N, C-alpha and C positions, 0 to 999 in steps of 0.2 A: 310286179316287183321292179322292173326295169325303169319305170317312170320316176319313182322317188330318187333314184340314183342320178337320173338325167337332170331333174330339177335342182338337186344339190350341186351338181357340176356347173349348171348355169348360174346359180346364186354365187358360187365360189368365184366364177369368172367375173361376174359383175363386181363383186367385192374387191377382187384384185385390180380391176380396171379403175374403180373409184379410188383405191389407195394410190395407184400410180399417178392418176391425175392430181390428187391432193399433194403428193410429193413434188410433182412437177411445178405446181402452182407455188408451193412454199419455196422451192429453189429459185423461181423467178423473182419472188419478193426479196429473198435474201440477196440475190445477185444485184438487184436494183439498189438495195440499201448499201451494199458494198461499193457499187459504182458511185453513189451519191457521197458516201464517206470519203472515198478516194478523191473525188472532185473537190470537196471542201478542204481536205488536207493539202492538196496541191495549191489551192488558192491561199490558204493560210500561210503555208510555207513561203510561197513566192511574195505575196503582198506584204507580209510582216518583215521580210528581209530586204525588199527593194523599195517599197513606196514610203513616202513621207507625207505629212499633212502640215498645214500651217500651225504654229504653236498657239495662235489665238483661237483655233477651232476647239474651244473648250465646251464640252457638253453642258447644257443649261442646268441639269440637275446637280452639277458640282459647284455651281456658283452661288454666292449669297444673293438673297432677293434684291438688295440694293445694286449689285453688279448687273443683274439681269435687266433691271429698270434703267440703269445708267445714272443713278443718283449719287454714287460715290465719287464721281469725277474721274476715277482711274479707268473704269470700264474693264471688260474682260480681256481686251486685246493688249493691255499693258501689263507685262509680267512684273512681279515684285523684284526688287534688286536682289542679285545673288540667286535668282531662280535658275533651274536647270534648263530653262527655255532660252538660253542665250543665242542658240543657232537659228532661232525662229522657225524651225521645223522639228517635228518629232515623228518617229516611225509609227506606222499603223499598228494598232493593237490587234490581238487575235480576234477580238469582238468586231473591230472595224473590218478585218479581212473576211470574217464569216458573213457579216452583214452585206458587204460588197459582193461576195460570191453568190449569195442567195438572190440579191437584187439583180445581179447580172444574169443568173441562170433563169430567173423568171421573166427576163426581158423587160422589167419595169424601168430600171435606170433612172433613179431620182436625180442624180447629178451632184449630190452633196459630197461624194467621194469620187475621184476619177484618177486614172493612171496619168502620171506626169511625163514620163519619158517615152521615147519611141519604142524601146524594147518592152516596156510595160504595156503600151498600147497594142503592140503586136501580140504579146502573150494574151492579152485580154480578148482580142479578136478570136484566137483559137480556143481560148477558155470559154467564151460565149457559145461558139458552135458546138463544143463538146458538151456543154451543159444542156443545150437544146437537144442533142442526140440522146442524152440520158433520160430527159423527160419524155421525148417522143418514143423511146424504146419501151418505157413503161406503159404509155398510152396505147401503143400498138399492141402490146401483149394483152392488155385489158380488152381491147376491141376484138382481138381474135378469140378470146374466151367467150365474149358475149354473142358472137356470131354462131357459136356451136349449138 
């Protein structure tokens, strides 16, 4: 009679251990996603408020086909009269900031957007290293799970 009770206790202990490991794994994923979201939010907040890009840096999908090919004579770099582009620079959009943040964190660095001022460059250095830490934290936690 004592053996079925013992087997039930062992099964219950294994079930509790499996649940604890699953909760721990879920928490690590949630924590990594929260770190990534905080990383992106910091980049969007900083870069949209500080950085500017040349006004002529118009995405090709917003231009007419003749402007892309240069057949109109005006080209995409010449804004129409009375355009909001009189200052020749426009602030980065949220999409620009997210794009730059992801490219920076992945250490690809295409170079199409780059910080212009010394304080933006300094922020980007720390931002790059913090992004590498976020990625390496997730990879390290995955590696420790595989070695078990």
